[in-house]
Structures are given as C-alpha cells and as structure tokens.
PDB file of N, CA, C and O in Angstrom:
ATOM      1  N   MET A   1     184.430  35.417 102.386  1.00  0.00           N
ATOM      2  CA  MET A   1     184.735  36.067 101.146  1.00  0.00           C
ATOM      3  C   MET A   1     185.339  37.423 101.376  1.00  0.00           C
ATOM      4  O   MET A   1     185.003  38.095 102.350  1.00  0.00           O
ATOM      5  N   LYS A   2     186.233  37.843 100.490  1.00  0.00           N
ATOM      6  CA  LYS A   2     186.801  39.126 100.658  1.00  0.00           C
ATOM      7  C   LYS A   2     185.866  40.259 100.154  1.00  0.00           C
ATOM      8  O   LYS A   2     185.020  40.035  99.289  1.00  0.00           O
ATOM      9  N   ALA A   3     186.033  41.433 100.697  1.00  0.00           N
ATOM     10  CA  ALA A   3     185.173  42.507 100.191  1.00  0.00           C
ATOM     11  C   ALA A   3     185.340  42.719  98.683  1.00  0.00           C
ATOM     12  O   ALA A   3     186.461  42.704  98.177  1.00  0.00           O
ATOM     13  N   GLY A   4     184.247  42.912  97.977  1.00  0.00           N
ATOM     14  CA  GLY A   4     184.228  43.050  96.574  1.00  0.00           C
ATOM     15  C   GLY A   4     184.064  41.748  95.800  1.00  0.00           C
ATOM     16  O   GLY A   4     184.009  41.763  94.571  1.00  0.00           O
ATOM     17  N   SER A   5     183.989  40.670  96.476  1.00  0.00           N
ATOM     18  CA  SER A   5     183.955  39.329  95.899  1.00  0.00           C
ATOM     19  C   SER A   5     182.494  39.090  95.466  1.00  0.00           C
ATOM     20  O   SER A   5     181.578  39.778  95.916  1.00  0.00           O
ATOM     21  N   ILE A   6     182.306  38.091  94.575  1.00  0.00           N
ATOM     22  CA  ILE A   6     180.994  37.740  94.153  1.00  0.00           C
ATOM     23  C   ILE A   6     180.815  36.267  94.288  1.00  0.00           C
ATOM     24  O   ILE A   6     181.786  35.510  94.261  1.00  0.00           O
ATOM     25  N   SER A   7     179.552  35.834  94.439  1.00  0.00           N
ATOM     26  CA  SER A   7     179.277  34.447  94.599  1.00  0.00           C
ATOM     27  C   SER A   7     178.161  34.056  93.696  1.00  0.00           C
ATOM     28  O   SER A   7     177.168  34.780  93.615  1.00  0.00           O
ATOM     29  N   PHE A   8     178.264  32.940  93.004  1.00  0.00           N
ATOM     30  CA  PHE A   8     177.136  32.416  92.249  1.00  0.00           C
ATOM     31  C   PHE A   8     176.774  31.071  92.793  1.00  0.00           C
ATOM     32  O   PHE A   8     177.647  30.208  92.889  1.00  0.00           O
ATOM     33  N   HIS A   9     175.560  30.845  93.150  1.00  0.00           N
ATOM     34  CA  HIS A   9     175.095  29.643  93.726  1.00  0.00           C
ATOM     35  C   HIS A   9     173.655  29.333  93.517  1.00  0.00           C
ATOM     36  O   HIS A   9     172.902  30.240  93.161  1.00  0.00           O
ATOM     37  N   SER A  10     173.225  28.166  93.701  1.00  0.00           N
ATOM     38  CA  SER A  10     171.851  27.763  93.610  1.00  0.00           C
ATOM     39  C   SER A  10     171.007  28.472  94.672  1.00  0.00           C
ATOM     40  O   SER A  10     171.460  28.602  95.809  1.00  0.00           O
ATOM     41  N   GLY A  11     169.795  28.937  94.341  1.00  0.00           N
ATOM     42  CA  GLY A  11     168.976  29.518  95.322  1.00  0.00           C
ATOM     43  C   GLY A  11     168.495  28.549  96.394  1.00  0.00           C
ATOM     44  O   GLY A  11     167.947  28.966  97.415  1.00  0.00           O
ATOM     45  N   HIS A  12     168.704  27.230  96.157  1.00  0.00           N
ATOM     46  CA  HIS A  12     168.334  26.215  97.139  1.00  0.00           C
ATOM     47  C   HIS A  12     169.438  25.944  98.116  1.00  0.00           C
ATOM     48  O   HIS A  12     169.246  25.196  99.075  1.00  0.00           O
ATOM     49  N   LEU A  13     170.622  26.547  97.894  1.00  0.00           N
ATOM     50  CA  LEU A  13     171.765  26.337  98.790  1.00  0.00           C
ATOM     51  C   LEU A  13     171.570  27.131 100.088  1.00  0.00           C
ATOM     52  O   LEU A  13     171.360  28.343 100.066  1.00  0.00           O
ATOM     53  N   ILE A  14     171.643  26.443 101.177  1.00  0.00           N
ATOM     54  CA  ILE A  14     171.652  27.202 102.449  1.00  0.00           C
ATOM     55  C   ILE A  14     172.979  27.892 102.675  1.00  0.00           C
ATOM     56  O   ILE A  14     174.042  27.273 102.708  1.00  0.00           O
ATOM     57  N   HIS A  15     172.874  29.195 102.829  1.00  0.00           N
ATOM     58  CA  HIS A  15     174.101  30.022 103.026  1.00  0.00           C
ATOM     59  C   HIS A  15     173.832  31.158 103.925  1.00  0.00           C
ATOM     60  O   HIS A  15     172.697  31.606 104.088  1.00  0.00           O
ATOM     61  N   ASP A  16     174.883  31.621 104.508  1.00  0.00           N
ATOM     62  CA  ASP A  16     174.827  32.764 105.463  1.00  0.00           C
ATOM     63  C   ASP A  16     175.936  33.732 105.142  1.00  0.00           C
ATOM     64  O   ASP A  16     177.089  33.534 105.526  1.00  0.00           O
ATOM     65  N   PRO A  17     175.567  34.805 104.417  1.00  0.00           N
ATOM     66  CA  PRO A  17     176.662  35.684 104.031  1.00  0.00           C
ATOM     67  C   PRO A  17     177.082  36.639 105.193  1.00  0.00           C
ATOM     68  O   PRO A  17     178.039  37.399 105.047  1.00  0.00           O
ATOM     69  N   GLY A  18     176.398  36.596 106.282  1.00  0.00           N
ATOM     70  CA  GLY A  18     176.726  37.485 107.353  1.00  0.00           C
ATOM     71  C   GLY A  18     176.084  38.816 107.221  1.00  0.00           C
ATOM     72  O   GLY A  18     175.481  39.131 106.195  1.00  0.00           O
ATOM     73  N   ALA A  19     176.207  39.603 108.249  1.00  0.00           N
ATOM     74  CA  ALA A  19     175.553  40.980 108.252  1.00  0.00           C
ATOM     75  C   ALA A  19     176.332  41.895 107.381  1.00  0.00           C
ATOM     76  O   ALA A  19     177.553  41.749 107.328  1.00  0.00           O
ATOM     77  N   ASN A  20     175.752  42.809 106.703  1.00  0.00           N
ATOM     78  CA  ASN A  20     176.337  43.903 105.941  1.00  0.00           C
ATOM     79  C   ASN A  20     176.739  44.954 106.919  1.00  0.00           C
ATOM     80  O   ASN A  20     175.870  45.625 107.475  1.00  0.00           O
ATOM     81  N   MET A  21     178.060  45.143 107.172  1.00  0.00           N
ATOM     82  CA  MET A  21     178.490  46.095 108.186  1.00  0.00           C
ATOM     83  C   MET A  21     178.846  47.494 107.557  1.00  0.00           C
ATOM     84  O   MET A  21     179.350  48.399 108.222  1.00  0.00           O
ATOM     85  N   THR A  22     178.551  47.594 106.263  1.00  0.00           N
ATOM     86  CA  THR A  22     178.867  48.836 105.578  1.00  0.00           C
ATOM     87  C   THR A  22     177.624  49.764 105.465  1.00  0.00           C
ATOM     88  O   THR A  22     176.497  49.271 105.525  1.00  0.00           O
ATOM     89  N   PRO A  23     177.804  51.041 105.311  1.00  0.00           N
ATOM     90  CA  PRO A  23     176.562  51.934 105.206  1.00  0.00           C
ATOM     91  C   PRO A  23     175.882  51.602 103.899  1.00  0.00           C
ATOM     92  O   PRO A  23     176.529  51.409 102.870  1.00  0.00           O
ATOM     93  N   GLY A  24     174.596  51.539 103.957  1.00  0.00           N
ATOM     94  CA  GLY A  24     173.774  51.307 102.732  1.00  0.00           C
ATOM     95  C   GLY A  24     173.727  49.900 102.252  1.00  0.00           C
ATOM     96  O   GLY A  24     174.619  49.113 102.569  1.00  0.00           O
ATOM     97  N   ARG A  25     172.783  49.571 101.545  1.00  0.00           N
ATOM     98  CA  ARG A  25     172.615  48.179 100.987  1.00  0.00           C
ATOM     99  C   ARG A  25     173.160  48.168  99.577  1.00  0.00           C
ATOM    100  O   ARG A  25     172.911  49.047  98.752  1.00  0.00           O
ATOM    101  N   ARG A  26     173.925  47.104  99.359  1.00  0.00           N
ATOM    102  CA  ARG A  26     174.506  46.800  98.024  1.00  0.00           C
ATOM    103  C   ARG A  26     174.265  45.376  97.667  1.00  0.00           C
ATOM    104  O   ARG A  26     174.928  44.482  98.193  1.00  0.00           O
ATOM    105  N   ALA A  27     173.339  45.140  96.793  1.00  0.00           N
ATOM    106  CA  ALA A  27     172.990  43.792  96.413  1.00  0.00           C
ATOM    107  C   ALA A  27     172.474  43.772  95.013  1.00  0.00           C
ATOM    108  O   ALA A  27     171.947  44.766  94.513  1.00  0.00           O
ATOM    109  N   ALA A  28     172.629  42.610  94.362  1.00  0.00           N
ATOM    110  CA  ALA A  28     172.037  42.444  93.058  1.00  0.00           C
ATOM    111  C   ALA A  28     171.654  40.964  92.973  1.00  0.00           C
ATOM    112  O   ALA A  28     172.325  40.132  93.582  1.00  0.00           O
ATOM    113  N   MET A  29     170.648  40.630  92.272  1.00  0.00           N
ATOM    114  CA  MET A  29     170.200  39.233  92.109  1.00  0.00           C
ATOM    115  C   MET A  29     169.907  38.939  90.652  1.00  0.00           C
ATOM    116  O   MET A  29     169.265  39.741  89.974  1.00  0.00           O
ATOM    117  N   ILE A  30     170.372  37.792  90.159  1.00  0.00           N
ATOM    118  CA  ILE A  30     170.071  37.409  88.826  1.00  0.00           C
ATOM    119  C   ILE A  30     169.503  36.006  88.876  1.00  0.00           C
ATOM    120  O   ILE A  30     170.095  35.117  89.488  1.00  0.00           O
ATOM    121  N   GLN A  31     168.373  35.799  88.244  1.00  0.00           N
ATOM    122  CA  GLN A  31     167.769  34.476  88.207  1.00  0.00           C
ATOM    123  C   GLN A  31     167.833  33.986  86.777  1.00  0.00           C
ATOM    124  O   GLN A  31     167.306  34.643  85.879  1.00  0.00           O
ATOM    125  N   MET A  32     168.445  32.888  86.551  1.00  0.00           N
ATOM    126  CA  MET A  32     168.526  32.316  85.152  1.00  0.00           C
ATOM    127  C   MET A  32     167.315  31.364  84.974  1.00  0.00           C
ATOM    128  O   MET A  32     167.046  30.527  85.836  1.00  0.00           O
ATOM    129  N   MET A  33     166.619  31.504  83.882  1.00  0.00           N
ATOM    130  CA  MET A  33     165.498  30.669  83.588  1.00  0.00           C
ATOM    131  C   MET A  33     165.542  30.159  82.143  1.00  0.00           C
ATOM    132  O   MET A  33     165.991  30.883  81.254  1.00  0.00           O
ATOM    133  N   PRO A  34     165.087  28.934  81.893  1.00  0.00           N
ATOM    134  CA  PRO A  34     165.074  28.471  80.543  1.00  0.00           C
ATOM    135  C   PRO A  34     164.196  29.269  79.692  1.00  0.00           C
ATOM    136  O   PRO A  34     163.241  29.853  80.205  1.00  0.00           O
ATOM    137  N   ASP A  35     164.435  29.351  78.407  1.00  0.00           N
ATOM    138  CA  ASP A  35     163.598  30.275  77.512  1.00  0.00           C
ATOM    139  C   ASP A  35     162.230  29.761  77.225  1.00  0.00           C
ATOM    140  O   ASP A  35     161.488  30.417  76.494  1.00  0.00           O
ATOM    141  N   ASN A  36     161.847  28.647  77.743  1.00  0.00           N
ATOM    142  CA  ASN A  36     160.480  28.100  77.439  1.00  0.00           C
ATOM    143  C   ASN A  36     159.624  28.173  78.717  1.00  0.00           C
ATOM    144  O   ASN A  36     158.642  27.445  78.854  1.00  0.00           O
ATOM    145  N   MET A  37     160.012  29.069  79.659  1.00  0.00           N
ATOM    146  CA  MET A  37     159.189  29.214  80.904  1.00  0.00           C
ATOM    147  C   MET A  37     157.855  29.817  80.600  1.00  0.00           C
ATOM    148  O   MET A  37     157.730  30.791  79.858  1.00  0.00           O
ATOM    149  N   ILE A  38     156.791  29.168  81.235  1.00  0.00           N
ATOM    150  CA  ILE A  38     155.443  29.595  81.093  1.00  0.00           C
ATOM    151  C   ILE A  38     154.888  29.995  82.514  1.00  0.00           C
ATOM    152  O   ILE A  38     155.073  29.251  83.477  1.00  0.00           O
ATOM    153  N   PHE A  39     154.239  31.124  82.618  1.00  0.00           N
ATOM    154  CA  PHE A  39     153.708  31.515  83.861  1.00  0.00           C
ATOM    155  C   PHE A  39     152.558  30.630  84.294  1.00  0.00           C
ATOM    156  O   PHE A  39     151.644  30.354  83.517  1.00  0.00           O
ATOM    157  N   ASN A  40     152.608  30.194  85.518  1.00  0.00           N
ATOM    158  CA  ASN A  40     151.561  29.275  86.031  1.00  0.00           C
ATOM    159  C   ASN A  40     150.391  29.893  86.742  1.00  0.00           C
ATOM    160  O   ASN A  40     149.465  29.213  87.185  1.00  0.00           O
ATOM    161  N   GLY A  41     150.464  31.341  86.849  1.00  0.00           N
ATOM    162  CA  GLY A  41     149.303  32.020  87.375  1.00  0.00           C
ATOM    163  C   GLY A  41     149.370  32.196  88.926  1.00  0.00           C
ATOM    164  O   GLY A  41     148.483  32.809  89.521  1.00  0.00           O
ATOM    165  N   LYS A  42     150.443  31.645  89.567  1.00  0.00           N
ATOM    166  CA  LYS A  42     150.589  31.820  91.002  1.00  0.00           C
ATOM    167  C   LYS A  42     151.516  32.950  91.320  1.00  0.00           C
ATOM    168  O   LYS A  42     152.585  33.082  90.725  1.00  0.00           O
ATOM    169  N   GLN A  43     151.089  33.805  92.302  1.00  0.00           N
ATOM    170  CA  GLN A  43     152.007  34.942  92.713  1.00  0.00           C
ATOM    171  C   GLN A  43     153.114  34.298  93.536  1.00  0.00           C
ATOM    172  O   GLN A  43     152.863  33.537  94.470  1.00  0.00           O
ATOM    173  N   ASN A  44     154.350  34.627  93.157  1.00  0.00           N
ATOM    174  CA  ASN A  44     155.488  34.277  93.992  1.00  0.00           C
ATOM    175  C   ASN A  44     156.381  35.442  94.232  1.00  0.00           C
ATOM    176  O   ASN A  44     156.209  36.146  95.227  1.00  0.00           O
ATOM    177  N   ILE A  45     157.393  35.700  93.312  1.00  0.00           N
ATOM    178  CA  ILE A  45     158.220  36.870  93.503  1.00  0.00           C
ATOM    179  C   ILE A  45     157.758  37.998  92.645  1.00  0.00           C
ATOM    180  O   ILE A  45     158.350  39.075  92.718  1.00  0.00           O
ATOM    181  N   VAL A  46     156.718  37.833  91.814  1.00  0.00           N
ATOM    182  CA  VAL A  46     156.263  38.934  90.969  1.00  0.00           C
ATOM    183  C   VAL A  46     155.453  39.948  91.858  1.00  0.00           C
ATOM    184  O   VAL A  46     154.914  39.598  92.908  1.00  0.00           O
ATOM    185  N   THR A  47     155.406  41.221  91.366  1.00  0.00           N
ATOM    186  CA  THR A  47     154.671  42.219  92.105  1.00  0.00           C
ATOM    187  C   THR A  47     153.189  42.144  91.767  1.00  0.00           C
ATOM    188  O   THR A  47     152.790  41.410  90.863  1.00  0.00           O
ATOM    189  N   LYS A  48     152.382  42.896  92.485  1.00  0.00           N
ATOM    190  CA  LYS A  48     150.871  42.892  92.203  1.00  0.00           C
ATOM    191  C   LYS A  48     150.705  43.449  90.781  1.00  0.00           C
ATOM    192  O   LYS A  48     149.877  42.949  90.019  1.00  0.00           O
ATOM    193  N   LYS A  49     151.490  44.487  90.414  1.00  0.00           N
ATOM    194  CA  LYS A  49     151.334  45.045  89.096  1.00  0.00           C
ATOM    195  C   LYS A  49     151.683  44.000  87.994  1.00  0.00           C
ATOM    196  O   LYS A  49     150.999  43.897  86.976  1.00  0.00           O
ATOM    197  N   GLN A  50     152.715  43.275  88.227  1.00  0.00           N
ATOM    198  CA  GLN A  50     153.084  42.238  87.258  1.00  0.00           C
ATOM    199  C   GLN A  50     151.971  41.159  87.168  1.00  0.00           C
ATOM    200  O   GLN A  50     151.650  40.640  86.099  1.00  0.00           O
ATOM    201  N   MET A  51     151.424  40.867  88.326  1.00  0.00           N
ATOM    202  CA  MET A  51     150.300  39.882  88.317  1.00  0.00           C
ATOM    203  C   MET A  51     149.094  40.272  87.415  1.00  0.00           C
ATOM    204  O   MET A  51     148.412  39.430  86.831  1.00  0.00           O
ATOM    205  N   THR A  52     148.887  41.590  87.348  1.00  0.00           N
ATOM    206  CA  THR A  52     147.843  42.005  86.440  1.00  0.00           C
ATOM    207  C   THR A  52     148.194  41.943  84.920  1.00  0.00           C
ATOM    208  O   THR A  52     147.338  41.913  84.035  1.00  0.00           O
ATOM    209  N   GLU A  53     149.521  41.926  84.713  1.00  0.00           N
ATOM    210  CA  GLU A  53     149.966  41.988  83.296  1.00  0.00           C
ATOM    211  C   GLU A  53     150.250  40.558  82.768  1.00  0.00           C
ATOM    212  O   GLU A  53     150.072  40.281  81.582  1.00  0.00           O
ATOM    213  N   LEU A  54     150.711  39.627  83.708  1.00  0.00           N
ATOM    214  CA  LEU A  54     151.039  38.314  83.230  1.00  0.00           C
ATOM    215  C   LEU A  54     149.797  37.471  83.091  1.00  0.00           C
ATOM    216  O   LEU A  54     148.842  37.675  83.841  1.00  0.00           O
ATOM    217  N   LYS A  55     149.765  36.510  82.144  1.00  0.00           N
ATOM    218  CA  LYS A  55     148.704  35.640  81.927  1.00  0.00           C
ATOM    219  C   LYS A  55     149.142  34.174  82.084  1.00  0.00           C
ATOM    220  O   LYS A  55     150.169  33.728  81.570  1.00  0.00           O
ATOM    221  N   ALA A  56     148.308  33.479  82.813  1.00  0.00           N
ATOM    222  CA  ALA A  56     148.733  31.990  82.997  1.00  0.00           C
ATOM    223  C   ALA A  56     148.694  31.306  81.645  1.00  0.00           C
ATOM    224  O   ALA A  56     147.833  31.537  80.795  1.00  0.00           O
ATOM    225  N   GLY A  57     149.709  30.435  81.509  1.00  0.00           N
ATOM    226  CA  GLY A  57     149.892  29.672  80.272  1.00  0.00           C
ATOM    227  C   GLY A  57     150.664  30.355  79.194  1.00  0.00           C
ATOM    228  O   GLY A  57     150.830  29.803  78.107  1.00  0.00           O
ATOM    229  N   VAL A  58     151.175  31.621  79.479  1.00  0.00           N
ATOM    230  CA  VAL A  58     151.860  32.452  78.474  1.00  0.00           C
ATOM    231  C   VAL A  58     153.272  32.593  78.908  1.00  0.00           C
ATOM    232  O   VAL A  58     153.581  32.563  80.099  1.00  0.00           O
ATOM    233  N   SER A  59     154.183  32.755  77.890  1.00  0.00           N
ATOM    234  CA  SER A  59     155.607  32.874  78.229  1.00  0.00           C
ATOM    235  C   SER A  59     155.820  34.175  79.095  1.00  0.00           C
ATOM    236  O   SER A  59     155.163  35.206  78.948  1.00  0.00           O
ATOM    237  N   VAL A  60     156.814  33.989  80.007  1.00  0.00           N
ATOM    238  CA  VAL A  60     157.190  35.080  80.901  1.00  0.00           C
ATOM    239  C   VAL A  60     158.138  36.025  80.212  1.00  0.00           C
ATOM    240  O   VAL A  60     158.543  37.021  80.810  1.00  0.00           O
ATOM    241  N   PHE A  61     158.500  35.762  79.008  1.00  0.00           N
ATOM    242  CA  PHE A  61     159.531  36.528  78.286  1.00  0.00           C
ATOM    243  C   PHE A  61     158.874  37.512  77.294  1.00  0.00           C
ATOM    244  O   PHE A  61     159.553  37.951  76.365  1.00  0.00           O
ATOM    245  N   ASN A  62     157.603  37.873  77.444  1.00  0.00           N
ATOM    246  CA  ASN A  62     157.002  38.803  76.588  1.00  0.00           C
ATOM    247  C   ASN A  62     157.411  40.234  76.800  1.00  0.00           C
ATOM    248  O   ASN A  62     157.190  41.075  75.929  1.00  0.00           O
ATOM    249  N   ASP A  63     158.012  40.538  77.952  1.00  0.00           N
ATOM    250  CA  ASP A  63     158.368  41.918  78.295  1.00  0.00           C
ATOM    251  C   ASP A  63     159.862  41.941  78.602  1.00  0.00           C
ATOM    252  O   ASP A  63     160.298  41.490  79.661  1.00  0.00           O
ATOM    253  N   ASP A  64     160.637  42.473  77.662  1.00  0.00           N
ATOM    254  CA  ASP A  64     162.124  42.521  77.880  1.00  0.00           C
ATOM    255  C   ASP A  64     162.509  43.483  79.016  1.00  0.00           C
ATOM    256  O   ASP A  64     163.634  43.415  79.512  1.00  0.00           O
ATOM    257  N   ASN A  65     161.615  44.362  79.432  1.00  0.00           N
ATOM    258  CA  ASN A  65     161.931  45.257  80.537  1.00  0.00           C
ATOM    259  C   ASN A  65     161.933  44.495  81.861  1.00  0.00           C
ATOM    260  O   ASN A  65     162.653  44.877  82.783  1.00  0.00           O
ATOM    261  N   ILE A  66     161.172  43.466  81.971  1.00  0.00           N
ATOM    262  CA  ILE A  66     161.092  42.662  83.226  1.00  0.00           C
ATOM    263  C   ILE A  66     162.083  41.499  83.068  1.00  0.00           C
ATOM    264  O   ILE A  66     162.889  41.258  83.967  1.00  0.00           O
ATOM    265  N   ASN A  67     162.038  40.802  81.983  1.00  0.00           N
ATOM    266  CA  ASN A  67     162.862  39.608  81.821  1.00  0.00           C
ATOM    267  C   ASN A  67     163.684  39.750  80.536  1.00  0.00           C
ATOM    268  O   ASN A  67     163.277  39.202  79.511  1.00  0.00           O
ATOM    269  N   PRO A  68     164.795  40.443  80.539  1.00  0.00           N
ATOM    270  CA  PRO A  68     165.632  40.563  79.404  1.00  0.00           C
ATOM    271  C   PRO A  68     166.343  39.276  79.078  1.00  0.00           C
ATOM    272  O   PRO A  68     166.784  38.575  79.989  1.00  0.00           O
ATOM    273  N   ILE A  69     166.481  38.916  77.725  1.00  0.00           N
ATOM    274  CA  ILE A  69     167.249  37.772  77.378  1.00  0.00           C
ATOM    275  C   ILE A  69     168.700  38.124  77.388  1.00  0.00           C
ATOM    276  O   ILE A  69     169.135  39.000  76.640  1.00  0.00           O
ATOM    277  N   LEU A  70     169.473  37.448  78.233  1.00  0.00           N
ATOM    278  CA  LEU A  70     170.914  37.765  78.297  1.00  0.00           C
ATOM    279  C   LEU A  70     171.689  37.167  77.110  1.00  0.00           C
ATOM    280  O   LEU A  70     172.632  37.780  76.610  1.00  0.00           O
ATOM    281  N   TYR A  71     171.293  35.997  76.676  1.00  0.00           N
ATOM    282  CA  TYR A  71     172.002  35.364  75.519  1.00  0.00           C
ATOM    283  C   TYR A  71     171.073  34.307  74.872  1.00  0.00           C
ATOM    284  O   TYR A  71     170.161  33.765  75.497  1.00  0.00           O
ATOM    285  N   LYS A  72     171.352  34.065  73.640  1.00  0.00           N
ATOM    286  CA  LYS A  72     170.569  33.027  72.916  1.00  0.00           C
ATOM    287  C   LYS A  72     171.621  31.995  72.370  1.00  0.00           C
ATOM    288  O   LYS A  72     172.730  32.361  71.982  1.00  0.00           O
ATOM    289  N   LYS A  73     171.240  30.784  72.364  1.00  0.00           N
ATOM    290  CA  LYS A  73     172.042  29.799  71.658  1.00  0.00           C
ATOM    291  C   LYS A  73     171.923  30.000  70.185  1.00  0.00           C
ATOM    292  O   LYS A  73     170.830  30.309  69.711  1.00  0.00           O
ATOM    293  N   LEU A  74     172.943  29.851  69.454  1.00  0.00           N
ATOM    294  CA  LEU A  74     172.962  30.042  67.943  1.00  0.00           C
ATOM    295  C   LEU A  74     172.618  28.728  67.304  1.00  0.00           C
ATOM    296  O   LEU A  74     172.570  28.631  66.078  1.00  0.00           O
TER     297      LEU A  74
END
C-alpha cells in the first residue's frame, strides 16, 4: 500500500502490514457491530473500568461515548 492509504478488512483476515518506519504511532480502528448486540459478561477487548459498567444481557450501546452509533437505517 502507498503511504496515506487505508484498508478495510475483516478482523479474521490474516494480514501483515509491515513495520511502521515513521516516527510515532498512527493508527485507528473501527469495529462495526449490529445494533442488537448484547454484552455476554466476558472480558475481551473492554477495559477493567468498562467491565464494572457493562452488565451481562444488556445492550452494549447504552453509552454513546464508548459505542457511538454511526448511522441508522431509516
């Protein structure tokens, strides 16, 4: 990929972007989830603080600061 390019792919895709040879880290990650996601109570990518705030069996979208809704179907 050329410098400044962007890639969208499945998180299950095996990929090797190579080492970042520039000073400083520049990265962003977006995870798309269906709007009916329910927290299962297992810690995965959530922080310890989020674990205390999330409740098993409840929607993960109760806090727009953590999981903002990017768009809704009309």
